[in-house]
Legacy VTK file of the C-alpha trace (Angstrom):
# vtk DataFile Version 3.0
C-alpha trace
ASCII
DATASET POLYDATA
POINTS 78 float
-21.318 140.280 367.510
-25.196 140.054 366.387
-26.681 136.826 364.975
-29.399 137.344 362.576
-32.682 135.142 363.009
-32.193 133.521 359.587
-28.358 132.339 360.870
-30.010 131.129 364.086
-32.921 129.388 362.272
-30.229 127.596 359.939
-28.320 126.671 363.069
-31.282 125.150 364.623
-32.125 123.214 361.419
-28.542 121.982 360.707
-28.565 120.483 364.439
-31.892 118.945 364.016
-30.874 117.375 360.540
-27.728 115.829 362.226
-29.706 114.165 364.985
-32.443 113.045 362.749
-29.808 111.533 360.192
-27.530 109.900 362.943
-30.720 108.276 364.709
-31.864 106.896 361.401
-28.313 105.260 360.524
-28.119 103.885 363.905
-31.467 102.347 363.934
-31.322 101.152 360.438
-28.197 99.333 361.468
-29.500 97.982 364.662
-26.982 99.608 366.519
-28.985 100.048 369.741
-30.021 97.066 372.203
-33.371 95.839 370.901
-36.045 93.579 372.272
-35.072 90.390 374.058
-36.735 88.346 371.373
-34.953 90.445 368.558
-32.957 88.172 366.098
-30.366 91.043 365.749
-27.597 91.615 368.110
-26.595 95.270 369.182
-23.475 96.614 367.345
-22.705 98.980 370.186
-21.450 97.984 373.618
-22.651 99.865 376.556
-19.928 102.519 376.654
-20.369 103.440 372.804
-24.085 103.619 373.199
-23.754 105.916 376.094
-21.247 108.188 374.293
-23.768 108.459 371.291
-26.742 109.118 373.460
-24.441 112.115 375.206
-23.461 113.499 371.729
-27.177 113.507 370.632
-28.323 115.159 373.819
-25.457 117.916 373.406
-26.720 118.491 369.987
-30.441 118.740 371.054
-29.354 121.091 373.826
-27.598 123.506 371.474
-30.408 123.115 369.188
-32.747 124.238 372.001
-30.679 126.981 373.231
-30.556 128.392 369.490
-34.216 127.940 369.031
-34.717 130.282 372.568
-32.435 132.693 370.852
-34.214 132.782 367.631
-37.554 133.167 369.679
-36.276 135.974 371.590
-34.990 137.777 368.627
-38.223 137.261 366.750
-39.915 138.767 369.606
-37.740 141.810 369.811
-38.433 142.343 366.312
-42.143 142.803 366.674
LINES 1 79
78 0 1 2 3 4 5 6 7 8 9 10 11 12 13 14 15 16 17 18 19 20 21 22 23 24 25 26 27 28 29 30 31 32 33 34 35 36 37 38 39 40 41 42 43 44 45 46 47 48 49 50 51 52 53 54 55 56 57 58 59 60 61 62 63 64 65 66 67 68 69 70 71 72 73 74 75 76 77
């Protein structure tokens, strides 16, 4: 099964949009630990924050793998 470069590009962009949106929502809602002088308390406990970091890392790793596939496919097309 061959994946076209446009399919790979769309997969990379989709993962990056999810990561960006996810981070934006979390930051806007003060979900992460802030400065010591911050007037907001974090909404996430340590375990929940760790799970979110891991999920974002996995999405970023998938995007990186697909970006490498895209670059290899584009190099082979030249």
